[in-house]
MINULUM-371616 format. One record per residue: residue in three letters; x, y, z of N, C-alpha, C in turn. Coordinates in steps of 0.1 Angstrom, whole numbers, plus 5000, padded with zeros to 4 digits. Layout:
// residues N
AlaXYZXYZXYZ...
END
This chain:
// residues 207
Met281132574715281232664726279932694733Phe278832724725277532744730276632624727Glu275932574737275132454736273632494732His273332624733271932654731271832784723Pro270932794714270732924706270533044715Glu269933024726269633144736271033194740Ala271933104743273233154747274033234736Val273833184724274433254712273833394711Leu272433404712271833534711272233624723Ala272333574735272733654746274133704744Ala275033624739276433664737276433774726Leu275633764715275633864705275033994710Leu274033984718273434114723274434184733Asp275034104741276034164750277234224743Ala277434184731278634244723278234374718Val276934414718276534544713276634644724Pro277334754722277534854733276334934737Leu275434944728274135014730273134924736Pro272234984744271134904750270234844738Val269934714740269034644730267934574737Val266734584731265534514737264834444725Val264534314727263834234717262434204722Thr261434224715260034194719259334104710Asp258234044715257433964706256334054700Ala255333994693254334074686253434144696Arg253334104708252534164718253234264726Gly254534284724255334384731255934324744Arg255834194746256434134757257934124755Ile258734154765260234154763260734014763Leu261433974753262033844751263433834755His264133944751265633944753266034084755Gly267234104761267834234763269334204765Asn270034314767271534294769271934374782Gly273134354786273634414798273434564798Ala273634634786273534774785272134824788Ala271134744783269734774786269434764801Ser269934654807269734634821270334744829Gln271434794825272134904832271335034830Leu270835054818270135184815268835194824Phe268135084824266835084831266835044845Ser267934984850268134944864267234824867Tyr266934744857266234614859267234504855Ser267034394862267834274857267134224845Leu267934144837267334094825266134004828Ala266233924839265133834842263933914846Glu264034024853262934114856262334164843Met263134204834262634264822261834154814Arg262334034813261633934806260333884813Asp260433874826259333814834258233904838Phe258534034839257534124845257134244837Leu257934274827257734404820257234384806His256434484802255934504788256834614782Val257134614770258034714764257534854767Ser256134874768255635004771256035054785Asp256334964794256735004807258135074807Leu258835064796260135134796260035274790Tyr258835314786258535444781257935534791His258235664791257535754800256135774796Arg255835774783254435774778254235644770Pro253435554775253235424769252835434754Asp252135534750251735554736252935574727Asp254135614733255335634725255835494720Ala255635394727256035254723255335214710Arg254035244710253235204699253535304687Gly253835424690254235524680255535484673Ala256535434681257835394676257635274667Leu256835174671256535054663255835094650Arg254835184651254135224639255035294629Ala255935384634256835454625257735354618Ala258135244625259035144618258235074607Arg256935034610256134974600255935064588Asp255635194591255435294580256735314572Gly257835294579259135324573259735204566Gly258935104563259434994555260134884564Gly259834884577260434784586261434834596Ala261734964594262735024604262635174604Ala262735234616262735374618263235414631Ala263635544633264135594645263135694650Ser262935694663262035784670262635844682Gln262435974684263036034696261936034707Val262235984719261235954729261835984743Leu260935974753261435984767261235844773Leu262235784778262235654784262235674800Arg261935574807261835584822262535474828Ser263535504837264235394845263335344856Arg263835244863263135184874262935284885Gly263935374887263835474897263035594893Gly262435594881261635714877262435814869Glu263735794867264435894859264035894845Leu263836014840263436024825264736034817Ile264735954806265835944798265535984784Pro265936094779265736134765266636034756Ala265935984746266635874738266135874724Arg266935824715266535794701266435644700Val265235584697265035444697265035404682His265935314678265935264664265235124664Val264035124658263235004659263234934645Arg263434804646263334714634262334604636Ile261434594626260434484627261034354624Leu260734254632261234114630260134024627Gly260233944616259233844612258233904603Asp257133824601256133864592255233964598Ala254434044590253634144595252634094605Gly252133974603251033924612251633874626Ser252833844626253433794639254733854642Ala254833984639256134054640256434094654Gly257634064658258234114670259034234665Ser259834284675260634404671262034394679Leu262934464673264234484679264434634681Gly264734674693264934824695266434844700Val267134934693268434974698268335114703Ile268735144715268535264722269735354722Glu269635474718270735574718270335674730Asp271135674740270935764752271335904748Leu270435994749270736134744271136224756Arg271236174768271436264779272736344778Glu273836274774275136344773275036444761Val274436404751274336494739273536624743Gln272436604750271636724753272336804763Asp273036744773273836814783274936904776Leu275636834766276636914759276037024751Ser274837004745274237104737273837224747Arg273337194759273037304768274237384772Arg275337304775276537374779277137464767Leu277037414755277437494743276537624742Glu275237604744274337724744274737824754Asp274937774767275337864778276637934775Ala277637864769278837924766278738024755Thr277837994745277638094735276938224740Arg275938204749275338324755276338404763Gln277238334770278238404778279138484769Ile279538424758280438494749279838614743Val278538594739277838714733277638824743Ala277338784756277138884767278538954769Ser279538874769280938934771281239034760Glu280938994748281239084737280439214737Lys279139194742278339314743278839404754Arg279339344765279839424776281139504771Ala281939424764283239484759282839604749Ala281839584741281539694732280939814739Val280139794750279639904757280739974764Val281739904770282839964777283640044767Ala283939994755284640064745283940194741Leu282640184739281840294735281840404746Ala281740354759281740444770283140514772Gly284240434769285540494770285740604759Gln285240574747285340674737284540804741Ala283340784747282540894751283240974762Ala283940904771284640964782285741054776His286440994766287541064760287041194753Glu285841184746285341294739284841404749Leu284341354761283841444771285041514778Ser286141454780287241504787287741634780Gln287841634767288441744760287641874763Pro286341874761285642004763285642044778Leu285641944787285741974801287042054804Met288141994799289442064801289442204796Ala288842224784288742354778287942454786Ala286742404791285942484799286542524812Met287342434818288042464830289042574828Gly289742554817290842654813290242794811Asn289042804804288442924802287942994815Val287442914824287042964837288243014845Glu289342944844290542994851291043124845Leu290943134832291343264826290443384830Ala289143344831288143454835288443494849Leu288743404858289043434872290243524874Met291143514864292443594865292243734859Ala291043764854290843894848290844004858Pro291544114856291544224866290244294868Gly289944334880288744404883287544314882Leu287644184884286444094882285444114894Asp284244134890283144154900283144034910Pro283144064923283143954933282043844932Lys280843894929279743804927279943714915Leu280443774904280743694892281843594895Ala282943644903284043554906283543434914Ala282543454924282043354932281243244923Arg280543294913279743204904280743124896Leu281843194891282843124883283543014892Asp283843044905284442944913283542824915Lys282242844916281342734918281242654904Thr281342724893281342654880282542574879Tyr283642624883284942554882284842424890Glu284342444902284242324911283342214905Gln282242254899281442154892282142084880Leu282842164873283542114861284642014866Glu285342054877286341974883285841844888Arg284641854894283941724899283541634887Met283041694876282741614864284041544859Arg285141624859286341574854286841454862Gly286641464875287041354884286141224882Ile284841244879284041134876284441064863Val284841144853285341084840286641014842Ser287541074850288841004853288640874860Asp287640874870287440754878286840644869Phe285940684860285340584850286440524841Val287240614836288340564828289240464835Arg289540494848290440404855289740274858Met288440274862287740154865287540064853Thr287340114841287040034829288240004822Gly289440064825290640034818290740104804Thr289740194801289840264789290840384790Arg291140444779292140554779291440684776Ser291840784782291240914780292441014779Ala292141134775293141234774293541274787Pro294841304790295341344803294741484807
END
């Protein structure tokens, strides 16, 4: 079916769903697959003819660091890095590098795991968690305020009742009656504020 080993290699690489880049010992790109072409927005010919593997990294030193980690790891290692597309988009990724060949003339094979969706999902989960915590805090505050309103309502009603009884006392001094009327008005105003709060928050208070 295939007349040339290059065609076999190209078919194998294209069968891999993740982006794959193969380099020689100097970091020149020898092969890639369609997923790599799509990720970086370069054609495979452009990658082979014009790019060094470090051109795919946001920080060129990361390319050397990933290769060094693979050597130190016995021939293979994964490194988390920032890659860069043709248009300048930064791509958080985990690059799995495997050394190919002997140490003196080793090329490398890099399989790229795009982390953008993972990081986006992580951010959304963190946002959702913060919203849930904030909602629970608000609910706790409302519940506490409702309880306080209930506790406040009882003495207010009692005070209003006592003032009403005092106003009904025979022979009440007019000046004292006037002060009691003002006191009752303030207590009634406070009672209205408590009732409005209970109604707005949906909490329950004593009638």
